[in-house]
N, C-alpha and C positions, 0 to 999 in steps of 0.2 A: 504494500500500500504506500502511496506517495506520502512522504513526510513533509508537511507544510511548514513554512517559515513565515510567521505573521509579520515580521519586520521587513520582508523582501518587497521592494517596490521597483517599478520600471527605472526610476532615476538611479537607483543603486547599481543597475546593470549597464548604465551608459558607457563607462570605459570599456567593458567587455564587448558591447555591441559595436563600438567604433573600431575596436581591435579586429573584430570579425571582418568588417569591410576592408580594413587595411590588408589583412591576409588574403581576402577574396580578390583584391585587385591584381595581385601577382599571379594567382592561380587562373583567373580568367584570361590574362594576357599569355600565360604559358600555354594554355589549351589552344588559344587562337594561333599561336606560332607553330604548334606541333600537329594540329588536326588537319587532315585532308578530307574533304566532303565525300570523296568517292567510296570509301569503305562502308559508309553508313553513319548514323548519328552516334556520338559518344554515349555510352550507357553507364559502365562501371569502370573503376580503376583496377588495374592488375599491376602489382608492384609499384603502385603510385602513379601510373600513367593511364589516362582514359583510353578505353578501347570499345569497339562496337560489340554488341551481343544481339544479333538479330532475332527477334521474336515477333514483335510488331514495332513499327517505327514511331515510337511515342515520346522520345526524349529530346529531339532536336530543338523544340521550342524552349526547353529548359536551358540549353546552352546559350541561346541568344537572349532569352528572357532574363537570365541572371545578370547579363551586362546592363540591361535596362534598369533592373532593380539597383544595381551598383551605382548607376548614374543618379537615380532618384536619391540615394542615400548620401552621395558624395559631391554631386554636381560636376564630376569630371567628364568633360565632353567626349573624350575618346570612347567611353563605354556606351554613350548614347549613339554615337556614329557607328560603332561596330554592331550594336544590337539592331539599329534601324536598317543599316545596309544589308545585313544578312537576313533579316526578316523579309525584306522586299525581294532579295535575290533567291532565297531558298525555301520559303514557306508556302508558296502558292499551291504546291501539290497537296499540302496538308489541308488547305481550305476545301478542296474538292475530293478529299479522301472518303470514298464510300465504303471502305473495307474495314474500318475500325471505330472504336468508341472513345477515342482519345482527343477529340477536338478541344475539349476544355483544357487539356494540358498543353498541346502544341500551339493553339491559336490564341487563347486568352493570355498565355504567358508572353506572347510576342505582339501580335496586332492589338490585343486588348491593352497591354501596357503602353504601347505607342499612343493609342487614342487617349488613354487616361492622362499620360504626361502632357499631351498637347492641350487637352481640355483644362487641365490644372494650370496651364501657363508655364510649365516647367521646361518645355522643350520646343524648339522652333520647327514645327511641322506645318508646312504650307497647306493652304486650303485644298488644293488639288490632291495633295498626298493624303490628307485626312479623308477625302472622299474615297480614295483607293482603299484605305484601311477600313473605313466603314463598310464598304461593299464586301471586303473579305470577311468581316465579322458577320454580316448578314448571311452570306452564302454558307459560312461554316455552321451557323446555327441551324439553317434549314437542312443542310446535308446530314448533320448529326441527327436531327429529328426524324429524318426519312428512314433511318435504320430502325424500323419499328416492328415489334411483335404485338399483335392485338390480343387481349385476353377476352374471356367469355363475358365478363361483366362490362365491357366497353372501354376499360382502361387499357394500358399497354406499357411497354418499356422499350428503351433503346437497347437492342441486344448487342452482346459483346462480339468480338472478332471470331469467337468460336462458332457462332451461328445463331439462328433465330430462337433456339431453345434456351439460350444462355443469358442470364442477367448477372453482371459483375457488380459488386458493391462499389468498386472504384468509380463507376460511371456517374455516381452522384456529382463528382467534381466536373464532369463534362456538361452537366446541366447549366453551367456558367455560359456555355456557347449559346444555348437556347435563350437564357435570360438576357444576355447582351444583345442578341439579334432582336428579341422582342422589344427591349428598351429602345432600340434604334428604329422601331416601327415596321419590322419585317414579319412575314408569314411564310409558311411552306405551301407552295402551290401543288395540289394533288391532281388526281384524275378528274377530267371534265371540269377543270377550273376550280375545284374545291379549294377553299382557303382554310388551311389547317392552322389553328392557333399554336404558336410555339410555347406560349405560357401554359396552355392546357396540357400539352405533351410533357412539359417540365413537371407540372403538378402530378400528372398521372404516374410518371416514372418515379418520382419521389415517394408517392404514397404506396406504390407497389413494392419498392425497395424497403420502405419502413415496415410493411406488413409481412413480407416473406424473408428478407435477409436479416432482420433483427428479431431476436427472441426476447420475451418479456417475463419469463418465469411463470407462465400460465398453463403449463402441462402440455404444450404442443407436442413434445416427444420426451423421451427419457433423458435427454441432455439439454432440456430447456432451462437455461439460466438467464436471468434478466441481464440484458446488455450484450449477450454473446452475439456474434455476427458470423454469418456464413459468407465466405468469399463469393461463391457462385450459387445462384438459385436456378433450378432447371424446371422448364415448362414444356408441355406438349404443344408445339406450335400449330398443330392442326385443330386442337380443341380449345387451346388457351388455358388449360388446367395446370395448376402447380403440381410438380412431381416430387422433388426432394431437394435438400441442400447438397452442395458439392464444393469442391475447391480445386484450384489449379496450383496455388503456391503455398497453401497451408498444409498442416500435418494430416488433417482428416476433415470431412464435412461436419463432424460433431465436436470439433475444437475451434478455436478462434485464431486465425492468422492475424497478427497484431497490426500489420500495415493495412489490411482490409478494414479492421476496426477503426484505425485512424482516419482512413478515407471517409468512413461513415460519420465519424465525429465532426470532421471539418465540413463535409458536404451538407449535412443537415443544418449545421449552424449557419453556413453561408446562405443557404436558401431561405432560412428564417429571416436573416437580415434583408435579403432582397425582397421578400414578400411584404415586409413591413413598410417598404417604400412605395408600394403600389397604391394608386388612388382607389377609393371604394368602388368606382365604376368598373374597374377591371377585376376586382375580387368577387363581387357578388354573383355574376353569371356562372362562376366556376365553383360555387358552393359556399362563398363567404369566407371572411378572414378566420373566424373562430374554428371552423372545421379543419381548414388547412393547417392552422397553427397547432392544433391539438395533436394531429398525427405526427408532424415533424418534430415538435417539441418533445413528445413522448419518446421518440426514437433518439433524439439528440441527448436527452438526459440519461436514458438507459445505457447508451454506449459510453458516454463520458463517465458515468458512475462505475461501469464495469472496468474501464481502463484504470481509473483511480484505484480501484480495489485490487486489481490483478497485477499491478506493475510494481517493481522494486522501489525502494524509498526515494531514489534520485530521479525517478520518472522515465527511465530508459527501459523498454520492455524487451524480453526475449522474443524470438521470432514467432512463436506460437504458444498460446497458453496451455496447450496439451502436448507440447513437445516431449517425446518419451524419455529424454535424459534429464529433465528438470528435477526429478526426485533426487538425483545425485548431488544437487546443489543445496540440499537442505531447505531451510525456510528462506528461500530466495526472495520472497515478497517482503521480508522484514529487514532487509539489508540492501545496500547499494548494488546496482548491477555490476557484473563482472565480465567484461568482454574478453578477458584472457583465460576464461575457464576452458576445460577440456571436453565439455559435453554438449552444450547448446549455444548457438550464437545469439547475440543481441541484434536488434535492428534500430539503429539511431535514426534512420529516415522515418520510421514510424513515429518516433518521439517528436521530431520536428513538425510533422503533420498534425499529430494529436495536440501539441501545445497550442497551435493556432486555433484548432477547433475548440479547445477549452476556453481560450481567451475570447473568441467571438461569441460563444454561448454565454459567457459571463456578462459581456457587454450587452448582448441582446436582452437578457433577463433584467439587467439594471435599467436599461432604457424603457423596458415595459413595466418596470416597478413590480417585478415578480420574483419570488423565492430569493430574497436577498442573501440568506445564509448559503444557499447553493451557489449563487453567483460569486460570492467571496471565496468559496472553496475552489471553484473552477479557476478563478483568476489566480489564486496563489499557487495552485498546481501547475498552471501554465508557466509561471515565473520560475518555479523550482526546476522544471524541465529545461527551460531556456538557460538558466544558470549552469546546469550540468553540461549542456551542449557547448557552451561558450568557454569551456575549460578542458584541459587534458583529463583523461585520455581521448576525449571525443573531438576536440578541436585540433585540426591538423596545422601545426606550426612549422612544419618542414617545408621550405620553399620548393624543394625538389618534388614534393608530392602534389599532384595536380588537384587532388580532392580537398574539400574544405571541412567536411564532417566525416570523421572516421567511424568504422564499425557499422557501416550500412550493409544491407543484405538485399540481394535481388531474388533469386529463385533457389532456395535451399534444396527442395526435393529433386530438382534437375541437376544439381551440382554445378551451377553456373558461377559460383562465387569463388574467388581465389583463396586457397588455403596455404598459408606459409609453411615451409618445410618443418618448422619447429612446432607447428600446431596441428591439432586434429580437426579443427573446425575453421570456417572462414572468420577473418578478423582483419582489422587494420586498413580496410579499403572504403571507398566512397562511391556514391551514385549521383547521377545528374539530378534526379528528383530530390534526393536528400539535401544536396547542396542548395538547390533552388528554394526548397521550402524553408531551409534554415535562413536564407537571405530574406525571404518573404516575411517570416516571423520576426526577424531582427528589424526589418524596415517598418513593420506594423508598430512595434514598440518604440522605435526611434522617432517615428513621426508623432506619436503621442507625447513623448518627452519634449519634443520641439514645439508642440502646440500646432502641428500641421493637421490638415483634414484627415479624418479616419480613413484608413486604407481599405477599399473594397474593389472588387473586380468591375463594378458598375459605376465608378466615379466619373461618369460622363453623361 
């Protein structure tokens, strides 16, 4: 269980946050010098150098998006120029990618950050270029929404790259593409000129995920523990009926892969923030604010509580809550995480994602004047996690190592993570999403310290 520190405040982390961006500057420049676009996007480090690992092409946006976040934090123009130029040069194919569920990762991290920086007046983006970026965001949202499996009750979900039967919990963060496109006034044009609401598809996907991917301790099956998350939910695409939980990257369908848990925490919190900004005229035809909020808030709280209770005291989780070697670590939930153990790896990228989810849920509850004790607990847990990530052994201080946050994990069941010769398990490496989300978390806090506008994906 995460051990809270009542004295911890964002301001006390300011030197650590600034140090993170100082280190990130050299690592972003190092990757720019060494990376050739031909082999594919950088995914994870091996012996400290970023390398490709083709599964789906979902990480390129993090490479260029990290530079845009770096510019936001530091004002150094090189990072804006690099992020902008490579977004315009390399990301168009991701806008029209009909084969995956990762538009919210690739395109909001790049085109979304560009538009936000322009609208905030932080970056010189000419009007013609803004129109280009807006068109990219509109198309991305519609293309993502078109990847649709309809359920028997009329709802549906954005299906994963595995096929129309497969709902990934990660896809909650791709709802940002639908939200951004809707905010920009776009719809999906269907057969016979049907105008499909992107907001409606966003809400349907979120509600289906909340219902089937999240457990609430209500006896759904023998392993129904409140807040547990299934990485993948399987449906019969012919009938629209739910079949069973599954997983691609976790230990089993009946345990919780902690990065999937983190995606749920952040995804539900972000969509709650977005929905709170909708005018009543947009909410009511789709069921009203209360019904929408109840479903998403229930899921957000359940997942955040589960993470809080199942994670070691410093806030860094092991890769799966049911990993078979955890028993060898003793009472691992009652002490700090140990990335150097011999049995089960931690996943620092899950921590970076989860911390942002906890912070956003805390702010949402505070803004809505709800559950103040829960809000305070989530807020302090987010700060504990952040403090842990901003120091060794998780912060990468070696300038020769291209990663920023160490002890990230990609796909443990497939054996895709580098295992050093002296270790039995993966450790000491980084991932593009872990580094990006650490920067995004740090920027979120740094902007609050500076009194700048609250960071959201829809700041335009």
